[in-house]
N, C-alpha and C positions, 0 to 999 in steps of 0.2 A: 639497435633495438633497445628501448629504455626499460626501466624496471617494470612499469605498468604493462607494457606489451609482452614482456617475458612472463609475467604472472598470468596474463590473460591466455597466453599460449599454453602454459602448463595446465591451467584449468580446463581448457578445451581438450588437451591430449588425454588427461585422466578421465574426463567425462565421457568422451567418445570411446575410449578403451573399455570402460565399464559397460557402455551400451553394446559394444561388439561382443563382449563376453556373454552378456545376458541374451543377446540375439542368437549366439551359437548354441546356448543351452535350450532356449525355449522355441526357436523356430525349427520346425520339422524338416531337416535336410538329411539326406542319406549320406552320413559321414563316412560310412564304410566304403562307398564308391568314390568319395573324394580323396581319402587318404591324406597325404602331406599337402595336397592342393588346397585343402580346407584353410590352412594357415595363410596361403597366398591370397585366397579370396577374402578372408577376414582382413588382411592387410590392405587390400584395395578398398574395401568398404570403410575401413578406418580412415584412410587418406581422403576418400570422398566425403566422409562425415566431417572431418576437420574443415574441408573446403566449404561445405554447406554452412558451417558455423560462421565463417567469415562473410559469406554471402548474406546470411541473416543479420550479422552485425552491421553490414552496410545498409541494409533495408531499414533497420531500427534507427540507425544514426541519421540517415539522410531523408528517408521517406516519412518515417514516424517522427523525425526530428527529436530524438532522445539520445544524445551522446552519452557515453559512459563517463560518469563523474559522481563523486561523493559530495560535491559542493551544494547540490540542490536538495539535500536531505534524505532521510531514510525512506520516506514514503515514495519519493521519486525513484529511488533505487529498486524498491520492491515492484513498483509499477513497470519500470523498464525491464526488469527480469521476466515479469509476466508476459510482456509483449514479445520478448525474445523467444520464450518457450512456445507461445501460441503460433508464431511464424515458423520456428525452427523444426518442431516435431512433424508437422505435415510435410515439409520439404524433405526432411531426412527420410521419412517413410516412403515418399514417392521415389526418391533416389534409390533406396534399398530395393524396392519392388522392381524398378527398371533393371537394376543389376541382376536380380534373381531371374528376371524374365528373359534377358538376352544372354549374357555370358554363361549363366548357370541353368539355363532352361532345361537342358538334357537330364539333369539330376533332380528336378522338382516335379513331384506328382501333381501338385495343384498349380494353377496359373497365378503367379504372384500379382499380376496386373488386374485381377478380378477384384471386385469390391470386398469379397471375403478375405482375399490375400492381403489387400491394403489395410483393412481394419485390423487384421491379425498383427501386422507389423506395427501399425499405429498404437495399438494397445501395449505392445512390448516396449516401444520407445517412450510412450507416455509414462509407464511405470518407472522406467529407468530415469526419466527426467525428474519425476517426483522424488525418487530416492536420492539422486545426485543433488537436487536442490536442497534437500534437508541436510545433506552432508556439508555442502559449501556454506550454507547459512550458519551451521554450528561452528565450522572452522573459522569463519570470519566474523563470529559473533562480537568479539571485542572491537573490531573495526566498525561494525554497525552501531554498537553502543556509543563509541567515540563520536561518530558522525551525528548520532541523535543528540548527544550532550551539546555538541557545538551548535546544532540547530536550535536547541532550547535556549542557549545563551543569547543568540541573536534575537529570538522572539521575546525573551524576557527584557532585553534592552529596549525593544520597541514598546513593550507594555509599560515600562516606566515612563517613557515619553508620552504615551497615549493617555496616561492617567490624568494629567492636568488638562489636556485638550478636550477630552470627552466628558469629564465630570463638570464641565462648564454648562452642559445642556440642562436647561431649567424647564423643559417641556413637561407638562402634566398629561397623563393618559388615564383613561378609564377602561378597564377590561370588562367585557361582558361574557356571559357563559350560557348555559342551557336554561337558566331561570332568570328571573328579573333582578337578581342580586348582581352587584358590580363591585369592583375593587379599583380604587383610584390611588395614584401615587405619582411622585415626580420621577422622571426617568433617571436622574442623577442619584436618586436614593435606592434604586433597585439593585439587589445583590444577585439573586437567582430565583428561578421558579421550578418547583418540583412537582412531578405527577404523583398523585396519591390516590389510587383507585379511580373513581369517577370524578375526582376533584383535582385541582391544582393548588399548591401552596405557594404564595408569593412572599418572599423574604425581602425586607428592605431595612436600611439603616437610616433612622430618622430621629432627630432630637437626641442624638447620642445613645440610642437604644436599638436593639435588634427586634424588629416587629415582623409578624407574619399574619397573613390573611388567607382564608380558604375561599375558593370559588368553584362552583360546579361547572366544570368545563374540561375539555381535553387539551393536552399540551399542543396539539396541532392547531386547535382553534385560537389559542393564545399566541402561538407563533405567527399566525396569519395577521393578527392585530398589531404585532410588534415589528412587522416588516419595514416600516419607515425608519427603524433604528438599527442600522447594520451591525452595531457593536453588541447587540443582543442576539446570540446565536444558540443553536442547540449543540450541546457538547456530548450528549448521551441521550438514549431513547427516553430517559426519565427526567432530564434536566435541560432548562434554558438558562444561560448565564450571561450576565452583563460583563463583557470583557474588560471594561474600564475599571471594574472592581476586582479584577484578578491581579494579585500581587506577584505571583510566580507560577510558572508551569514546571512541574517536576516529574521525573521518571522514577517510579518505585516498583521494584520486583516485576519489571517487564510491563508495567501499566503506566499510563500518563494521567496525571491528576492536576487539578487547578487549586491553588491556594488563594483564598479570597480574604479581603480585609474584613475585620470584625466578625469572622466566622472561625470557630476552633476546629473545623473539619474540612477535608478537601472534597472536591467534586470529581467524579471519574470522567475520563474522556475516551470515547469510542475511537478506535483506530481510524475508522472510516470518516470521522468528523474532524480529525486533526488537520487535514489539508485545508478545509474550509476555515477553521480557526486561524491558521497561519495566514491564509490569504486575506482574511478580514483585518487582522492586525497590521499586516504589511501594506495594505492598500489605503491606510489612513494617512497618507502623505509622509511616511516615515522610511522610505527606501534608503535614505542616506544612512540609516542605522545599520544597514547590512542585510535587510530583508531582500530575498530574491523572489 
């Protein structure tokens, strides 16, 4: 058993032990009738819980095709953990209900295999899963941050390569909005577009100056018109950015931000938008730089 497997086993043992403790506290079982047998039943549930965790691990790894690895970035890890919990909690709940229904049926007033009994167990285990998830995320926070920094290094390397390739685009485009007014610019000059109330503000670097134009339109309308240019993406609900103008992606105080050329401030990145940004950068013929 290697270091990763031992660590995974210890995580499973502590997590399931916490769940068993919470179950013993919140599930209405006649403990007076059980006596010392209570501990034996909890031990059996504990062992079955560990087994179900490994069944879930196999499902996630082979059926969902998401093996456990830090190499694919923080967003991948978070998504994988979410899949694990979505599959594991119902399975664990069903197993516990079956155990309460058969070996422990004589001491349960309510039928654990009823919908009411199942939901009761499901709620308890869901609460445990949430609490345990917060604990492990805090415990391994440094590892998550380290993985995130390594991921940003790879993306920033790709950005530097992208700069020359995509700034060669000399296409001109005219944006239209809700009125007859329009805004025209060269794609290579665009920096970013910001939503401001019922308007959008288009920022561009032209003739060695930072220029801006207002257009009455929604960011969604503008986004549709810029679809032919994959390097122009939404990074936040209020911003579209030209990724070829991004000098660096940085992580500050738990948030991700984009540093642009010719701009003295950074643009925020929504966590939900980061996978799309990474995919766009890494799909520009630059996988040799380490993008996965």
